[in-house]
A tleap script that builds the chain and sets N, CA, C and O, in Angstrom:
source leaprc.protein.ff14SB
mol = sequence {
  NMET THR GLN ILE PRO PRO GLN PHE TRP SER
  GLY PRO VAL VAL ALA ALA ALA LEU ALA GLU
  CYS ASP LEU PRO THR VAL LEU GLU LYS VAL
  ARG ARG ALA HIE GLY TRP THR GLN GLY GLN
  LEU ALA GLU ALA VAL GLY TYR SER GLN SER
  TRP VAL SER LYS VAL LEU ARG GLY ARG GLN
  PRO LEU THR VAL ASP GLN VAL ARG GLU ILE
  SER ILE GLN ILE GLY VAL PRO LEU HIE CYS
  SER ASP SER GLU PRO GLU GLY MET THR ILE
  ARG ARG SER ALA GLU THR SER ALA ARG PRO
  TRP CARG
}
set mol.1.N position { 109.357 90.357 106.600 }
set mol.1.CA position { 108.582 92.039 106.511 }
set mol.1.C position { 107.963 91.294 105.746 }
set mol.1.O position { 108.411 90.244 105.284 }
set mol.2.N position { 105.992 92.137 105.365 }
set mol.2.CA position { 105.441 92.465 104.459 }
set mol.2.C position { 105.537 93.799 104.399 }
set mol.2.O position { 105.321 94.651 105.260 }
set mol.3.N position { 106.115 93.940 102.546 }
set mol.3.CA position { 105.881 95.272 102.798 }
set mol.3.C position { 104.463 96.114 102.865 }
set mol.3.O position { 103.446 95.505 102.536 }
set mol.4.N position { 104.367 97.381 103.245 }
set mol.4.CA position { 102.524 97.793 103.562 }
set mol.4.C position { 102.489 98.649 102.555 }
set mol.4.O position { 103.474 99.327 102.261 }
set mol.5.N position { 101.232 98.722 101.846 }
set mol.5.CA position { 101.516 99.278 100.404 }
set mol.5.C position { 101.291 100.547 100.456 }
set mol.5.O position { 100.926 101.130 101.476 }
set mol.6.N position { 101.544 101.214 99.067 }
set mol.6.CA position { 102.370 102.667 99.236 }
set mol.6.C position { 100.799 103.492 100.009 }
set mol.6.O position { 101.032 104.355 100.855 }
set mol.7.N position { 99.533 103.231 99.728 }
set mol.7.CA position { 98.101 104.343 99.616 }
set mol.7.C position { 97.920 104.400 101.336 }
set mol.7.O position { 97.290 105.207 102.020 }
set mol.8.N position { 98.799 103.118 101.769 }
set mol.8.CA position { 98.582 103.267 103.484 }
set mol.8.C position { 99.320 105.074 103.828 }
set mol.8.O position { 99.011 105.944 104.641 }
set mol.9.N position { 100.198 105.004 102.931 }
set mol.9.CA position { 101.190 106.295 103.761 }
set mol.9.C position { 100.704 107.511 103.417 }
set mol.9.O position { 101.443 108.463 103.670 }
set mol.10.N position { 98.930 107.889 102.550 }
set mol.10.CA position { 98.613 108.483 101.629 }
set mol.10.C position { 97.083 108.445 102.235 }
set mol.10.O position { 96.048 108.841 101.699 }
set mol.11.N position { 97.260 107.886 103.432 }
set mol.11.CA position { 95.584 107.790 103.934 }
set mol.11.C position { 95.521 108.474 104.968 }
set mol.11.O position { 96.678 108.572 105.379 }
set mol.12.N position { 94.577 109.207 105.879 }
set mol.12.CA position { 94.181 110.330 106.199 }
set mol.12.C position { 94.872 110.884 107.936 }
set mol.12.O position { 95.244 111.900 108.522 }
set mol.13.N position { 94.674 109.211 108.176 }
set mol.13.CA position { 94.752 109.233 109.107 }
set mol.13.C position { 96.656 109.665 109.613 }
set mol.13.O position { 97.089 110.659 110.198 }
set mol.14.N position { 97.640 108.013 108.890 }
set mol.14.CA position { 98.290 107.582 108.931 }
set mol.14.C position { 99.802 109.636 107.977 }
set mol.14.O position { 100.873 110.193 108.220 }
set mol.15.N position { 98.627 109.717 107.000 }
set mol.15.CA position { 99.132 111.462 106.984 }
set mol.15.C position { 99.428 112.735 106.899 }
set mol.15.O position { 100.084 113.553 106.253 }
set mol.16.N position { 98.574 112.586 107.949 }
set mol.16.CA position { 98.300 113.605 108.940 }
set mol.16.C position { 99.054 113.426 110.235 }
set mol.16.O position { 99.180 114.467 110.879 }
set mol.17.N position { 99.599 112.305 110.773 }
set mol.17.CA position { 100.314 112.288 111.414 }
set mol.17.C position { 102.080 111.842 111.315 }
set mol.17.O position { 102.796 111.711 112.309 }
set mol.18.N position { 102.378 111.722 110.379 }
set mol.18.CA position { 104.225 111.894 109.567 }
set mol.18.C position { 103.882 114.032 109.241 }
set mol.18.O position { 104.713 114.855 108.857 }
set mol.19.N position { 102.896 114.186 109.475 }
set mol.19.CA position { 102.952 115.626 108.853 }
set mol.19.C position { 102.899 116.224 109.918 }
set mol.19.O position { 103.136 117.422 109.761 }
set mol.20.N position { 102.705 115.956 110.883 }
set mol.20.CA position { 102.867 116.090 112.570 }
set mol.20.C position { 103.814 115.543 113.325 }
set mol.20.O position { 103.867 115.696 114.545 }
set mol.21.N position { 104.446 115.018 112.798 }
set mol.21.CA position { 105.517 114.354 113.283 }
set mol.21.C position { 105.379 113.617 113.873 }
set mol.21.O position { 106.527 113.181 113.960 }
set mol.22.N position { 104.800 113.021 114.451 }
set mol.22.CA position { 103.477 111.872 115.098 }
set mol.22.C position { 103.801 110.617 115.313 }
set mol.22.O position { 102.806 110.020 115.723 }
set mol.23.N position { 104.987 109.733 115.207 }
set mol.23.CA position { 104.952 108.620 115.520 }
set mol.23.C position { 104.490 107.836 116.485 }
set mol.23.O position { 104.648 106.675 116.109 }
set mol.24.N position { 104.078 107.866 117.367 }
set mol.24.CA position { 103.059 106.749 117.856 }
set mol.24.C position { 101.676 106.266 116.793 }
set mol.24.O position { 101.356 105.123 116.468 }
set mol.25.N position { 101.093 107.445 116.451 }
set mol.25.CA position { 100.088 107.284 115.618 }
set mol.25.C position { 101.420 106.414 114.299 }
set mol.25.O position { 102.033 105.378 114.039 }
set mol.26.N position { 101.308 107.029 114.115 }
set mol.26.CA position { 102.248 105.730 112.834 }
set mol.26.C position { 102.633 104.906 113.354 }
set mol.26.O position { 102.132 104.061 112.613 }
set mol.27.N position { 103.308 104.163 114.290 }
set mol.27.CA position { 103.413 103.157 115.023 }
set mol.27.C position { 102.162 102.451 114.730 }
set mol.27.O position { 101.821 101.725 113.797 }
set mol.28.N position { 101.379 103.009 116.143 }
set mol.28.CA position { 100.294 102.037 115.886 }
set mol.28.C position { 99.209 101.744 114.717 }
set mol.28.O position { 98.316 100.901 114.799 }
set mol.29.N position { 99.470 102.660 113.533 }
set mol.29.CA position { 98.632 101.998 112.906 }
set mol.29.C position { 99.667 101.113 111.945 }
set mol.29.O position { 99.414 99.958 111.601 }
set mol.30.N position { 100.614 101.680 111.649 }
set mol.30.CA position { 101.591 100.441 111.381 }
set mol.30.C position { 101.560 98.870 111.500 }
set mol.30.O position { 101.562 98.023 110.607 }
set mol.31.N position { 101.521 98.679 113.462 }
set mol.31.CA position { 101.363 97.345 113.946 }
set mol.31.C position { 99.906 96.837 113.913 }
set mol.31.O position { 99.444 95.754 114.270 }
set mol.32.N position { 99.206 98.130 113.285 }
set mol.32.CA position { 97.872 97.383 113.029 }
set mol.32.C position { 97.886 96.745 111.339 }
set mol.32.O position { 97.681 95.595 110.953 }
set mol.33.N position { 98.105 97.576 110.817 }
set mol.33.CA position { 98.600 97.216 109.003 }
set mol.33.C position { 99.503 96.285 109.222 }
set mol.33.O position { 99.742 95.456 108.344 }
set mol.34.N position { 99.927 96.274 110.013 }
set mol.34.CA position { 100.325 94.370 110.282 }
set mol.34.C position { 99.748 93.132 110.965 }
set mol.34.O position { 100.333 92.061 111.130 }
set mol.35.N position { 98.513 93.448 111.334 }
set mol.35.CA position { 98.360 93.117 112.851 }
set mol.35.C position { 99.005 92.556 113.015 }
set mol.35.O position { 98.694 91.414 112.678 }
set mol.36.N position { 100.447 92.683 113.634 }
set mol.36.CA position { 100.947 92.493 114.573 }
set mol.36.C position { 100.786 92.946 116.582 }
set mol.36.O position { 100.464 94.070 116.965 }
set mol.37.N position { 100.967 92.270 117.130 }
set mol.37.CA position { 100.774 92.565 119.158 }
set mol.37.C position { 102.210 93.808 119.502 }
set mol.37.O position { 103.372 93.881 119.103 }
set mol.38.N position { 101.917 94.092 119.823 }
set mol.38.CA position { 102.983 95.772 120.674 }
set mol.38.C position { 104.207 94.676 121.283 }
set mol.38.O position { 105.288 95.158 121.620 }
set mol.39.N position { 103.940 93.006 121.413 }
set mol.39.CA position { 105.489 91.933 121.172 }
set mol.39.C position { 106.335 92.332 119.504 }
set mol.39.O position { 107.396 92.942 119.367 }
set mol.40.N position { 105.524 91.803 118.499 }
set mol.40.CA position { 105.552 91.774 117.385 }
set mol.40.C position { 106.495 93.797 116.917 }
set mol.40.O position { 107.658 93.935 116.540 }
set mol.41.N position { 105.853 94.517 117.056 }
set mol.41.CA position { 106.226 95.616 116.977 }
set mol.41.C position { 108.013 96.374 117.649 }
set mol.41.O position { 108.787 97.231 117.223 }
set mol.42.N position { 107.988 95.670 118.581 }
set mol.42.CA position { 108.902 95.412 119.755 }
set mol.42.C position { 110.177 94.822 118.767 }
set mol.42.O position { 111.347 95.168 118.597 }
set mol.43.N position { 109.411 93.877 118.280 }
set mol.43.CA position { 111.274 92.524 117.838 }
set mol.43.C position { 111.460 93.096 116.219 }
set mol.43.O position { 112.494 92.796 115.622 }
set mol.44.N position { 110.348 93.979 115.506 }
set mol.44.CA position { 110.802 95.049 114.478 }
set mol.44.C position { 111.580 96.145 114.647 }
set mol.44.O position { 112.067 96.745 113.690 }
set mol.45.N position { 111.692 96.365 115.435 }
set mol.45.CA position { 111.577 97.633 115.866 }
set mol.45.C position { 113.665 97.720 116.084 }
set mol.45.O position { 114.580 98.219 115.430 }
set mol.46.N position { 113.509 96.604 117.875 }
set mol.46.CA position { 114.819 96.853 117.925 }
set mol.46.C position { 114.118 96.964 119.749 }
set mol.46.O position { 115.193 97.115 120.328 }
set mol.47.N position { 113.451 96.971 120.454 }
set mol.47.CA position { 113.106 97.667 121.293 }
set mol.47.C position { 111.708 96.698 122.667 }
set mol.47.O position { 110.658 96.072 122.527 }
set mol.48.N position { 112.360 97.019 123.548 }
set mol.48.CA position { 110.799 95.453 124.032 }
set mol.48.C position { 109.606 96.366 123.679 }
set mol.48.O position { 109.407 97.357 122.977 }
set mol.49.N position { 108.651 95.260 124.807 }
set mol.49.CA position { 107.590 95.381 124.472 }
set mol.49.C position { 107.247 96.238 125.659 }
set mol.49.O position { 106.707 96.917 124.786 }
set mol.50.N position { 106.966 97.053 127.087 }
set mol.50.CA position { 106.646 98.107 127.574 }
set mol.50.C position { 107.618 99.796 127.362 }
set mol.50.O position { 107.583 100.834 128.023 }
set mol.51.N position { 108.587 99.297 125.854 }
set mol.51.CA position { 109.378 100.452 125.688 }
set mol.51.C position { 107.964 101.159 124.812 }
set mol.51.O position { 107.545 102.308 124.673 }
set mol.52.N position { 107.539 99.861 124.354 }
set mol.52.CA position { 107.188 100.771 123.402 }
set mol.52.C position { 105.329 100.674 123.478 }
set mol.52.O position { 104.471 100.914 122.628 }
set mol.53.N position { 105.259 100.277 124.704 }
set mol.53.CA position { 103.572 100.633 124.939 }
set mol.53.C position { 104.163 101.648 125.291 }
set mol.53.O position { 103.723 102.643 124.715 }
set mol.54.N position { 105.093 101.876 126.089 }
set mol.54.CA position { 105.332 104.078 126.423 }
set mol.54.C position { 105.779 104.439 125.261 }
set mol.54.O position { 106.795 104.673 125.916 }
set mol.55.N position { 105.956 104.628 124.547 }
set mol.55.CA position { 106.084 105.168 123.149 }
set mol.55.C position { 104.537 105.125 122.896 }
set mol.55.O position { 103.950 106.197 122.749 }
set mol.56.N position { 103.810 103.880 122.834 }
set mol.56.CA position { 102.492 104.442 122.110 }
set mol.56.C position { 101.524 105.021 123.025 }
set mol.56.O position { 100.528 105.707 122.799 }
set mol.57.N position { 101.985 104.636 124.005 }
set mol.57.CA position { 100.429 106.052 125.056 }
set mol.57.C position { 101.397 107.249 125.425 }
set mol.57.O position { 100.881 107.988 126.264 }
set mol.58.N position { 102.555 107.604 125.057 }
set mol.58.CA position { 102.528 109.012 124.959 }
set mol.58.C position { 103.738 109.878 126.235 }
set mol.58.O position { 104.037 111.021 126.580 }
set mol.59.N position { 104.219 107.995 126.674 }
set mol.59.CA position { 105.531 108.206 128.079 }
set mol.59.C position { 106.560 108.332 127.868 }
set mol.59.O position { 107.208 108.694 128.850 }
set mol.60.N position { 107.283 108.161 126.688 }
set mol.60.CA position { 108.544 107.663 126.217 }
set mol.60.C position { 109.068 108.540 125.385 }
set mol.60.O position { 109.123 107.981 124.290 }
set mol.61.N position { 109.717 110.218 125.270 }
set mol.61.CA position { 109.967 110.193 124.354 }
set mol.61.C position { 111.055 109.853 124.468 }
set mol.61.O position { 111.732 109.381 125.381 }
set mol.62.N position { 111.400 110.463 122.180 }
set mol.62.CA position { 111.998 109.622 120.977 }
set mol.62.C position { 113.037 110.335 121.123 }
set mol.62.O position { 112.778 111.116 122.039 }
set mol.63.N position { 114.842 110.652 120.461 }
set mol.63.CA position { 115.126 111.310 120.304 }
set mol.63.C position { 115.252 110.531 119.058 }
set mol.63.O position { 114.877 109.388 118.798 }
set mol.64.N position { 116.062 111.693 118.122 }
set mol.64.CA position { 115.601 111.716 116.488 }
set mol.64.C position { 116.960 110.667 115.843 }
set mol.64.O position { 117.143 110.532 114.633 }
set mol.65.N position { 117.475 110.265 116.476 }
set mol.65.CA position { 118.700 108.841 116.156 }
set mol.65.C position { 117.330 107.812 116.202 }
set mol.65.O position { 117.013 107.219 115.171 }
set mol.66.N position { 116.607 107.653 117.355 }
set mol.66.CA position { 115.735 106.963 116.852 }
set mol.66.C position { 114.562 106.947 117.034 }
set mol.66.O position { 113.957 106.501 118.008 }
set mol.67.N position { 114.049 107.573 115.842 }
set mol.67.CA position { 112.877 108.178 114.409 }
set mol.67.C position { 113.639 107.263 113.516 }
set mol.67.O position { 113.271 106.120 113.243 }
set mol.68.N position { 115.048 108.002 112.946 }
set mol.68.CA position { 115.213 107.575 112.300 }
set mol.68.C position { 116.433 105.995 111.863 }
set mol.68.O position { 116.986 105.664 110.814 }
set mol.69.N position { 116.418 105.436 113.146 }
set mol.69.CA position { 116.516 104.183 113.358 }
set mol.69.C position { 114.968 103.384 113.392 }
set mol.69.O position { 115.370 102.578 112.553 }
set mol.70.N position { 114.162 103.123 113.537 }
set mol.70.CA position { 113.112 102.814 113.576 }
set mol.70.C position { 112.120 102.913 111.768 }
set mol.70.O position { 111.568 102.153 110.972 }
set mol.71.N position { 112.436 104.417 111.948 }
set mol.71.CA position { 111.478 104.545 110.414 }
set mol.71.C position { 112.056 103.784 109.354 }
set mol.71.O position { 111.351 103.489 108.388 }
set mol.72.N position { 113.765 103.278 109.439 }
set mol.72.CA position { 115.111 102.483 108.790 }
set mol.72.C position { 114.654 100.994 108.749 }
set mol.72.O position { 114.918 100.247 107.807 }
set mol.73.N position { 113.647 100.473 110.324 }
set mol.73.CA position { 113.267 99.193 110.745 }
set mol.73.C position { 112.206 98.576 110.116 }
set mol.73.O position { 112.338 97.400 109.778 }
set mol.74.N position { 110.873 99.339 109.836 }
set mol.74.CA position { 110.299 99.281 109.294 }
set mol.74.C position { 109.229 100.111 107.989 }
set mol.74.O position { 108.048 99.917 107.701 }
set mol.75.N position { 110.306 101.118 107.391 }
set mol.75.CA position { 110.348 101.322 106.589 }
set mol.75.C position { 108.899 102.760 106.387 }
set mol.75.O position { 108.346 102.940 105.301 }
set mol.76.N position { 108.618 103.426 107.408 }
set mol.76.CA position { 108.403 104.709 107.437 }
set mol.76.C position { 108.736 105.998 106.697 }
set mol.76.O position { 109.808 106.601 106.726 }
set mol.77.N position { 107.624 106.314 106.026 }
set mol.77.CA position { 108.495 107.254 105.183 }
set mol.77.C position { 108.353 108.466 106.092 }
set mol.77.O position { 107.232 108.557 106.592 }
set mol.78.N position { 109.446 109.670 106.514 }
set mol.78.CA position { 109.188 110.672 106.904 }
set mol.78.C position { 109.000 111.406 106.216 }
set mol.78.O position { 109.635 111.411 105.162 }
set mol.79.N position { 107.822 112.592 106.550 }
set mol.79.CA position { 107.710 114.113 106.060 }
set mol.79.C position { 107.369 115.055 106.434 }
set mol.79.O position { 106.702 115.977 105.964 }
set mol.80.N position { 107.963 114.807 107.592 }
set mol.80.CA position { 107.913 115.443 108.816 }
set mol.80.C position { 108.799 116.998 108.128 }
set mol.80.O position { 109.881 116.827 107.566 }
set mol.81.N position { 108.197 118.460 108.256 }
set mol.81.CA position { 108.458 119.882 107.927 }
set mol.81.C position { 109.378 120.310 109.201 }
set mol.81.O position { 109.255 119.970 110.377 }
set mol.82.N position { 110.110 120.964 108.736 }
set mol.82.CA position { 110.886 122.009 109.815 }
set mol.82.C position { 110.883 122.980 110.860 }
set mol.82.O position { 111.803 123.516 111.477 }
set mol.83.N position { 109.067 123.134 110.949 }
set mol.83.CA position { 108.445 123.361 111.304 }
set mol.83.C position { 108.076 122.489 113.295 }
set mol.83.O position { 108.316 121.314 113.572 }
set mol.84.N position { 107.612 123.315 114.065 }
set mol.84.CA position { 107.981 122.665 115.059 }
set mol.84.C position { 106.731 122.743 115.931 }
set mol.84.O position { 106.680 123.340 117.006 }
set mol.85.N position { 105.221 121.740 115.067 }
set mol.85.CA position { 104.298 121.634 115.663 }
set mol.85.C position { 103.882 121.652 117.260 }
set mol.85.O position { 104.923 121.163 117.701 }
set mol.86.N position { 103.229 121.838 118.188 }
set mol.86.CA position { 103.030 122.681 119.402 }
set mol.86.C position { 103.320 120.969 120.426 }
set mol.86.O position { 103.316 119.851 119.909 }
set mol.87.N position { 103.512 121.233 121.724 }
set mol.87.CA position { 102.904 119.950 122.297 }
set mol.87.C position { 104.198 118.810 122.287 }
set mol.87.O position { 104.313 117.651 122.685 }
set mol.88.N position { 104.786 119.452 121.847 }
set mol.88.CA position { 106.305 117.860 121.226 }
set mol.88.C position { 107.037 117.348 121.800 }
set mol.88.O position { 108.133 117.769 121.431 }
set mol.89.N position { 107.155 116.574 122.606 }
set mol.89.CA position { 108.591 116.319 122.708 }
set mol.89.C position { 109.594 115.373 122.615 }
set mol.89.O position { 109.423 114.165 122.783 }
set mol.90.N position { 110.963 116.083 122.265 }
set mol.90.CA position { 111.730 115.370 122.472 }
set mol.90.C position { 113.325 115.118 123.619 }
set mol.90.O position { 113.985 115.863 124.344 }
set mol.91.N position { 113.380 113.750 123.258 }
set mol.91.CA position { 115.266 113.925 124.416 }
set mol.91.C position { 116.075 114.349 122.776 }
set mol.91.O position { 115.981 114.318 121.549 }
set mol.92.N position { 116.871 114.731 123.933 }
set mol.92.CA position { 118.309 115.921 122.948 }
set mol.92.C position { 118.970 114.842 123.743 }
set mol.92.O position { 118.891 114.294 124.842 }
set mol.93.N position { 120.055 114.795 122.010 }
set mol.93.CA position { 121.016 113.298 121.947 }
set mol.93.C position { 122.514 114.109 121.568 }
set mol.93.O position { 122.422 115.120 120.873 }
set mol.94.N position { 123.143 113.904 121.779 }
set mol.94.CA position { 124.759 114.712 122.097 }
set mol.94.C position { 124.733 115.096 120.828 }
set mol.94.O position { 124.916 116.313 120.839 }
set mol.95.N position { 124.565 114.598 119.400 }
set mol.95.CA position { 124.982 114.222 118.807 }
set mol.95.C position { 124.414 115.176 117.445 }
set mol.95.O position { 125.167 115.678 116.610 }
set mol.96.N position { 122.480 115.320 117.447 }
set mol.96.CA position { 122.243 115.496 116.649 }
set mol.96.C position { 121.487 116.629 117.531 }
set mol.96.O position { 121.357 116.611 118.755 }
set mol.97.N position { 121.068 117.510 116.729 }
set mol.97.CA position { 119.552 119.359 116.505 }
set mol.97.C position { 118.881 118.309 117.337 }
set mol.97.O position { 119.357 117.213 117.043 }
set mol.98.N position { 118.091 118.233 118.131 }
set mol.98.CA position { 116.953 118.326 118.583 }
set mol.98.C position { 115.500 118.705 117.034 }
set mol.98.O position { 115.376 119.679 116.292 }
set mol.99.N position { 114.672 117.372 117.153 }
set mol.99.CA position { 113.246 118.391 116.590 }
set mol.99.C position { 112.449 117.406 116.987 }
set mol.99.O position { 112.620 116.191 117.088 }
set mol.100.N position { 111.187 118.397 117.283 }
set mol.100.CA position { 110.602 117.885 117.800 }
set mol.100.C position { 109.350 115.836 117.405 }
set mol.100.O position { 108.581 115.419 116.539 }
set mol.101.N position { 109.720 115.525 118.203 }
set mol.101.CA position { 108.689 113.728 117.886 }
set mol.101.C position { 107.719 113.770 119.584 }
set mol.101.O position { 108.392 114.476 120.335 }
set mol.102.N position { 106.938 113.456 120.038 }
set mol.102.CA position { 105.838 113.217 120.453 }
set mol.102.C position { 106.713 111.697 121.109 }
set mol.102.O position { 106.087 110.854 121.753 }
savepdb mol mol.pdb
quit
């Protein structure tokens, strides 16, 4: 997999999405930066294309574990604050505390 240049992460849209813990926006920007289809993004993160589509449309909540796993797999640096931005949802994982993710 090609590395995304470091300046990608500090671009206004991506930096704002990282600050707001908006993983769907980050994933969409990563997908476009690589020139991937949703299917290729799904392969990179280890989920189905339909699951990725639901995440990108905000219809699939994510657990903290999923966010960590996906971030590691595609090299997403997460700089999320401990505050809870409004309008975010997450499924609770039994072994981790809940954090808000879109």
